[in-house]
N, C-alpha and C positions, 0 to 999 in steps of 0.2 A: 129631183135634189132632195128632196124630201124624204121620199123612199129609201136615201141613204144616209140622210142626219137623223131621221126618227129613231132607227134603233141605237146609234151611237149617242144619242142625248137621252136616251132612256132615264127618266128621273126617280125611278125605283132602283137605279145602280145594280142591275142586274149582273151578276156574276159569271152566270152560264146563259150563252145562247147560242141560236142558230140563225143568222142571218142571211139572206137570200140577197143576190144582186141580178140586176137586170144584163149586165155587160160582163164577160169574163176577163178585162182588164180591171175592172174593179176588186176581184178577188183579192190579190195580193195588198191593194190599198186600204180595204177596208180590214183585213187582218191586222196589218200594221196598226192602224188606228186602235181596234181594239185591245190591241197589246199594250200600245203606249197608255190607254185608257186605265190599263191594270186588269181586265177583265182576267178572272182566273182560268175559265176554260171556254171556248166558241169554236162553231165551226161557220165558215162563210162560203156558201156554194153557189155555182152557177150551173143551172142544167141544159141538157140539150134542148134545142127548140127555142131559144132564149127567156128559158123560164127562169126564174128566182128560187126554185126551190129543187129538191133532188127528186126525179120522177121515173117512171118506167119508160118515158119516151128514147131515153139514153144515158150515156154518160154524164155523171156531172164532174165539174172542176171544184174543189176545195181547197181551206186552207185551214188545217185546224191549230187554233192557238190555246197554247198553254203556257199562261204566264209569257214570259220575255222570247218562248220559243213557238216559231212558227212552221208546221210543215205541211207541204204542199201534196197534193196527190189529186187521183182520178177515181170517182165510184161509179161501180159499174153494176147497176141492179142485178143484171144476169149473174154476176157472180153470187147472189143472194138468192136464187132461185126465183127471181120475179121476171116474168116474160114482157119483151118490149109491147110498147102500144103506140097509140096515133096521139097527136095533142087535141084530135076532137074527142078521143076517149077520154079526155080531162075536162072538156069545156064546161064552164059554167054556165050561169044565166042571172036571170033577176035575183035579186036578195031573197025573195020568197022560196025561189027554186035553190040555191045555194043553201039554205037552212034545210032543206029538205034533203039536200044530196048529204050534208053533213050528218043529219041524224040516220041515215040509212048507213052512212060509212060507220059509225059508233054503235049502231044497233047490229053490226056484224055482216053488211052485205059483202062480197066480194066482189073483185075486179080492179083495175088499174086505179080507180080514185082511191080505194082503200089501200092498196099497195103504195100509193103515193103519201098517203098520211103515215101509213108505218114507217117507211122509210125515214120522214123528215123526222117521226117521234125517235126513232132508232137514235138519231144525231143527238137529239135533245137531253135522251137518256143518257148519252156517254158525256157530255156535256156538262149535265148535271151530277155527273160523278155517279149514277145509278150503276153502272157498267163500264167496264175499259173498252168493251169490244163491241164494233155495230151490229154484228150478228146477233149476238144476244140481247143487243138491243132492240133489234127486230122481231127477236121472239118476244122479250116483253111486253111491248106494243101491240103484237097480234094477240098477245095471252089478254091484256087489258080492254082489247074490243071483243074478244069472245066472250070473255067472262061478263061483260055489261059493266065493267068498273069504269072505262072511257065514257060512256053514255051517262052513267050514273053522275060524274063529275060535271059532265058538262051541263046538266040539268040542274046540280047545284049551283054552279057559276050564272046559270040563268035566273033562277030564283033570287040569288044575292044580287044579281045586276039590277033585276026589278025592283028590289027593295031598297035600294040608295039609288034611284034615279027617275 
């Protein structure tokens, strides 16, 4: 329940979001709630293998919320030149292992985890209005990773987080 309520009760009042849900039947429900809450633009996604995100594992169901409008669709990573992978290829570990994986992704390591991050970042860039095209969002995300900008932003956030808490 909290995995669903958390993004819907965001105290920051986020007007652009990507929300993952663990079950396909929740895509339309969460999209309708986001629309009623007045979110400007959002994607609600349910990925292959029961993932609550878009991934190279397979197709993802999505609902794109733009104000009162909700458009449903299927996103296939193959359409964006991303090869399929197994769930095991995306498996995390302990908090320390996941932090190391995140650093490697943002430092430009290639492979399924980086593809998954870039796909979800592409949706976030579309939701935020940085582009209106998922393919272009994917290029922007990959460019941010390759240039080191994504890693630098993470490092900036880590420094800020440590300073306040």
